[in-house]
LUMDOZA-409885 format. One record per residue: x, y, z of N, C-alpha, C in turn; residue in one letter. Coordinates in steps of 0.1 Angstrom, whole numbers, plus 5000, padded with zeros to 4 digits. Each point is the difference from the previous one (the first is absolute). Layout:
BEGIN
XYZXYZXYZA ...
//
This chain:
BEGIN
786453957378498550015002499450104990M 500750114998499550104990499849944986D 501049914997500049944986498849915000R 499849925010498849915001498750074999L 499950115007498850085000499750064987W 501150044993499850054986499449904991T 500449875000499549904992498549975004I 499750005013498749985004499050114995I 500450125001499250114995499849994985R 501149964993499949994985499049894997K 500049895007499149894997498650035003E 499850085012498650045003499550104989F 500950084995499650094989499549934988Y 500749894997499649924988498649945003H 499749965012498849945004498850104999I 500350125006498950105001499850094988F 501050014991499850094989499049954989R 499849875000499149944990498849955008D 498950085000498849975008499349874996Y 500149974987499349884995500849875006R 501350014999500849895005499849995015T 500050115007499750005015498749945003L 499050034992498649945003500149854998A 500749964990500149854997500749945012I 501150065004500849945011499149985013I 499250115003499350005013498749924998V 499350014989498649944999500149864995V 501049964992500049874994500049895009L 500850005011500049895010498649975006P 499450105005498649985006499049964989T 500150064988499149964989500249854997F 501349954999500249864997499549915011L 500250045012499549925011498549995000L 499350114997498549994999499649924989I 500650024988499749924988500249855002L 501249975004500449865002499349935012L 499850085010499349955012498649954998G 499350074991498749964996500049894989Y 501050014991500149914989500649875003G 500949995010500749875003499649955014V 498850015003499549955013500149855001S 499849934989500149855000498749935005G 499150085005498849945006499049964989E 499549885001499049954991498749975007S 499050084999498749985006498950004990K 498949945004498850004991500449934987D 500749895001500449934987498749954993I 499950034988498849964992500049854997A 498949945003499949854997498649974994I 500049894993498849954993499649875007A 498749985002499649885007498949934992V 500249874999499049914994499549905010A 498950035006499449925011499049914994D 500349874997499149904995499249945011F 500450025012499249935011498850095004S 500150135001498950085004499349965013K 500949975010499449965013500550095011T 499449995012500550085011501449975003D 500549884998501449965003500950074991E 499750004987500950074990500050155002S 498950065004499950145002500850045012R 499949925011500850025012501549994997R 500349904992501549984997500550134992Y 499350054991500450124992500150125009L 499150005010500150125009501350025008E 500749895001501350015007501050084991Y 499850004987500950074992499750154998F 498750035003499650144999499750065014T 500449935010499750065014500950125003A 501250014993500850125002500350064986N 500950095000500250074987501149944991D 500249875002501149934992499449974986Q 498849954999499449964987498650074998F 499750024988498750054996499549924988E 498849945002499449934989499450094990I 500650014989499650104989499049934990R 500249874998499249934991499549875005Y 498749974999499449875004499649934987D 500849914996499949944986499449865001V 499749944988499349874999500949894995L 501250024997500849894995501550035002S 500849904999501550015001500550084989E 499549994988500550074988499850155003D 499050055006499850145003501150055009E 500449925010501150045010501350014992I 500249904991501350004992500050124991L 498850044994499950114991500350135007G 499550025012500350125008501450015004L 500749885003501450005004500850034987L 499649954989500850034987500050154997D 498850075003500050144997500550085012R 500449935010500550075012499050095007E 498749964999499050085006500049965015V 500349885003500249965014501349935002V 500449995013501349945003499949865005S 498849965003499949865005498549964998A 499849875001498749944999499849885009G 498749985004499749895009498849924994I 500149874999499049924995499549905011L 498750015003499449915010499249894993I 500449875001499349894993498549995005P 499349934992498549985003499849935013Q 500849905003499849915012500750065012D 500450125000500850065011499150015013F 498850054999499250025012499649865005G 499649914991499549875005501149925007K 501250014995501249925006500350065014N 499950135001500350065013498949965010L 498850004996498949975009500049855004A 500649924992500049855004501449965005T 500950105002501349975005501049944990G 499750014987500849944990501150114995Q 501149954996501050104995499650064987P 500350124998499750074987501150094996T 499950074989501150084994499550144996V 500950094999499750134994501250044991A 499750044988501150034991500350155000Q 501350035001500550144999500750024987F 499950124994500750044988500750135003Y 501350014996500850125003500750044987V 500050134997500750054989501550015003N 500849924994501449995003500950084991G 499550094992500850084992501050095007S 499650055012500850075009500449915012D 501249945000500349905011499850055014P 500450135002499950055014498650025004S 499150054991498650025003499349875002E 500449904991499449875001500349935013A 501350015004500449945013499250065012Q 499850134999499250075011498649955000T 499450004988498649964999499849865004T 500949914996499849865003500249985015N 500950075006500249995014498850045008L 499450114996498850045007498849904998K 499949954988498949904997500249885009L 501249955000500349885008499850025015E 500550125005499850035014498650005004T 499250084993498550015003499449864999I 500449924989499449874999500349915012A 501250015005500349925012499250045012Q 499850135002499250055011498649954998V 499450014988498749954998499949855002A 500949924995500049865002500149965015T 500850075007500149975014498750035008Q 499350114996498850035006498949904996Q 500049954988499049904996500349875007I 501249965001500449885007499550005015L 500350125006499650015014498449995001T 499350064991498549985001499649864997E 500649934991499649864998500349915012Q 501250025006500349935012499150025011L 499650135001499050045011498749934998S 499550004987498849934997500049855003R 501249944996500149865003500149975015S 500650095007500149975015498650025006A 499250104995498750025006499149884997S 500249944987499249894997500349885008A 501249995005500549895008499850025015A 499450125003499750035014501250055007G 501050054993501250055006500050155001L 500850065008500050155000500850054988S 499850124997500750064989501549995001N 500649984989501549985000500650124993I 501350025002500750104994501349944994Q 500650084991501349954995501049995011L 500949905000500949985011501050115003P 500450074989501050115002499550134994V 500050105008499750134995501250095000T 500350074989501250084999499650154999T 500850085006499850144999501350074995Y 500050094991501250064995500050155004T 501150045006500250145004501050064990K 499650094992500950074990500650125006T 501350015001500750115006500350114990L 500050135004500550114993499050054989Y 499449914993499050044990498849915000N 499250005011499049915002498950004989P 499850124994498950014990500549964986D 501349974999500549964987500050114989G 500250125004500050114991501350004992K 499949994987501250004991500750135000D 499250115002500650135000501050025011K 499749945011500950015012501449944997L 500049914991501349944996500650074988Y 499250044991500550064987500450155001M 499350085008500350145001501450035005I 500549935011501350025004501049974989P 499849894993500949964989500050104989G 498850054996499950104990500750135004L 499850045013500750125005501549994998T 500649895004501449974999500450014985A 499249944991500450004986499950144994M 499050085003499950134995501150095004V 500449995013501250075005501349964993L 500149874998501249954993500150054986Q 498950004992500050054986500450145000V 499450095008500250144999501550035004Q 500449955011501450035005501049954990A 499849894994501049944991500150084987L 498850034994500050074987500450155001L 499750065011500450145002501550025000L 500749915007501450025001500849934989T 499449904994500649924989500450104988A 499250114999500250094989500850125004L 500450015013500650125005501450044994A 501049905002501350034995500150004985I 499349904994500149994985499350124993V 499050065007499450124995500950114999R 500950015011501050115000501049984988E 500349884997500949974988499350044987R 498849964998499350034988499750154998E 499850075011499750144999501250094999Q 501249945003501250075000500350085013G 499249985010500350075012501149935009T 500449884996501049935007501350075000M 500250084989501350074998500150105012E 499050065004500050105011500449935013Q 499549875002500349935012501449955001L 500649974988501349944999501150105005V 499850134997501050105004499850055014V 499049965007499850045014500849915009T 500350055012500749925010499149905008P 498849994996499149915007500449855000I 499949935011500449865000498949914995R 500449884996499049914994498849975010S 500449975013498949975010499150125002W 500550124999499250125002499050014988E 500549984988499150014989498949895001L 500449885003499049895000499050035012V 500550035011499150035012499150124997L 500650104993499250124997498949974990G 500249904991498949974991499049915006K 500449925011499149915006499150075010I 500550095008499250065011498750064996L 500050094989498850064996498949894997P 500449904993499049894996499749925012Y 500949995010499649935013498950085007L 500150135000498950085006498749984993A 500150004986498849974993499449865003V 501049905002499549875003499449985013G 500550085010499350005014498650064999V 499950114992498750064999499049904993F 500549934990499149914993499749875008N 500949975009499849885009498850045009T 500150115006498950055009498750014993I 500050054988498850024992499449874996A 500849904996499549874996499449925013T 500750025011499549935012498650065004L 499950144999498750065003498949954991L 500449994987499049944990499649865005V 500949925004499749865004499150005012A 500250105009499250005012498650064998I 499950114993498750074998499249964988Y 500749944990499249974988499749855000L 501049925004499949855000499749945013F 499850095010499649955014501049905005D 501350024998501149925005500450055014I 499949925010500450045013501549955002V 500950105002501449975002500149955015I 500349875001500049945014501250045008Q 501150034993501250045007500250155001G 501350045001500350155001500150064987S 499250114998499950074987501450074998F 500650065010501250074998501249914998W 500049885007501049904997500049964986L 498849984994499949964986500550114991L 499750135004500550114991501550015001V 500649975012501550015001500649884992G 499549885001500649894993499750024985L 498950064996499850034986501050104994S 500550095009501050094996501349934997T 500449905008501249924997499849924987I 498849954998499749934987500150094988F 499550125002500050104989501550044997T 500850015010501450044999500749894992L 499749875003500749894993499550004985G 498850034998499450004986500650114992S 500250125007500650114993501549974997L 500749945009501449964997500149904988G 499049914999500049914989499850084987M 499150105000499850084989501250084995G 500750065010501250084997501149904994V 500149885006501049904995499749974985L 498749984997499649974986500350124991I 499850125005500250124993501550024997S 500949965009501450014999500649914989N 499449884999500649914990499350004987I 499050104998499350014988500650124992S 499950004987500450114992498850084994R 498949944999498850074995498849975010T 499050094999498849985009499349874996Q 500149964987499349884996500749885006M 501350005001500849895006499649995015Q 499950125006499650005015498649945002A 499150044991498649955001500049854999M 500749954990500049854997500649935012Y 501150055005500749935012499150015012L 499350115003499150015011498949905000A 499450004988498849914998500449855000V 501149974992500449864998500749945012G 500850075007500849945011499350025014I 499250105001499550035014498449985000V 499350074991498650015002499349864997L 500349944989499449874996500349905011I 501349985003500349905011499450045013P 499850135003499350045013498649955000A 499350004989498749954999499949855002I 501049924994499949865000500749935011I 501250065004500949935010499950055014L 499350115003500150065013499049945010S 499049934995498949955008498850094999G 500050104991498850084998498849934995L 500249914990498949934994500249855002M 501249955001500249855001500949975012F 499749895006500749965012501549974996S 500950045009501449974997500549865005R 499149935007500349875004500149914988E 501149924999500149904990500750064987G 500450135000500750064989501349934998M 500649994988501449954999500950105006P 501149955005500950095008500550124993W 500249994987500450124992499050115001I 498749974997499050105000499750055014T 500149905010499850045014501050105005Y 501249984997501150105004500050134992W 499549994988499950124992498950095007F 498949935004499050085007500450055013G 501049935007500550055012500850134998E 500550034988500850124997499150124997M 498749985000499150114997499550055013L 500150135003499550065012498549985002P 499249994989498549985002499749875006I 500849904998499849865006499950015015T 500950085006500050015015499050105004H 499850114992499050105004498649945000F 499749904991498749945000499749935013L 501049945006499849935013499850115011V 500650114999499950105010498650074999I 499650044988498850084998498849915003I 500049874996498949915003500049965014R 501149995006500149975015499450115008G 500350124997499650125008498550024997I 499650004987498650044997499049895003M 500449874998499049895002500149945013V 501249985005500249925013500350095012K 500450124997500450095011501449965006G 500849944992501349955005500950125004T 500849985010500950115006501449994994G 500850095004501450024995500849875002F 499949945012500849895004499849884990A 498749974997499749884992500450034985F 500050134996500350034987501550034998L 500849995010501450044999500849934989W 499849864997500749944989499850074987P 498750034997499750074988500550155000S 499950065011500550145001501550004998I 500749915006501549994999500449984985R 499349914993500349974986499750134992A 498950075003499650124993501150115001L 500550025013501050105002501349964993I 500449885000501249954994499950034985I 498949964993499850024986500050144996L 499450095009500050144997501450065000S 500849965010501350055001500949954988L 499749874996500849944989499750084987I 498750024997499750074988500450144999Y 500050075012500450145000501550004998F 500849915007501450004998500449964986T 499349914994500349964986499750124991A 498950075003499750124991501150115001S 500650015011501150105002501349954993V 500249875002501249944994500050004985A 498849984994499949994985499950144994T 499850105008499950144994501450064997F 500250044988501350064997499750144994K 500750095005499850144995500750024987K 499449944990500650014986498850004991R 500250054987499050004990499849874994L 
//
């Protein structure tokens, strides 16, 4: 135990002696969460559109009001031709356009079918899909309302009572009824920030000793491999727990995220996740000979796959089995299920047990592997 405590004190000394590095370690996670939390919200509101209304009737104006009734679209330009809409789209001044034909109002008044032309800038497929979906959804609602009014007028003319559509549907959205993207993104960003810091801090730990020549002092000591590895991990684990609490407080008080489940359960499971990430970092450090090698391995083997294969940004459903199981070997894959379950759904320990079990097993595997691959030699 004395040998272990000596390594822990030595590592804490390395952390605290450089105040600039200490500031980066403590401040950077919360800074990244704030920066990315505001920058990667994914919300698209007040989408700029141009409108060419050739009808200029009450019907066409009422139809356009459906698109501006909420904060989804904003009519920035009222133009006089299709060419003007296309010109604004070419210059990316607007993201979409609506053209109302001249006979739009007359056809609606007489019960005749009519059309409305939508234009969407497709240079960004993701944004184009979102914009098109919103346009089509609002158009369907408007069409349904117009149809109901036409049927009611026809029924009144025939001496019948007002009629309604035969089926009315209501949707109840669970967990995130307001559709706030931050409620989904902030937990994922929190997990990713903790992963990056824990991995990079320890990925350079052992290899730094070799490059600085201090490994010679450790070789001649009676300290065991597991004591050295654990001694290097525990100080950074304490830093990781501090940063976990700090980032969660930022999520609560800055982004107005309400943690539906247990705050301290989340902190405890985050500690297990951080331990697994630190073990991965030490493992990478053990098999590297230079800090540059360790950095490339950490980024190429863990961080990039963690962004793509863990479920952070893309659904894991339908992935080829090779990439799916590679993602299963990453602790962040299981931690994302845990942190989103606790923060968004308020899920308890029992329902999260499969992910918790996988996280514990991976943490033990990476710590054991980091001990097994460490050799007290230069």
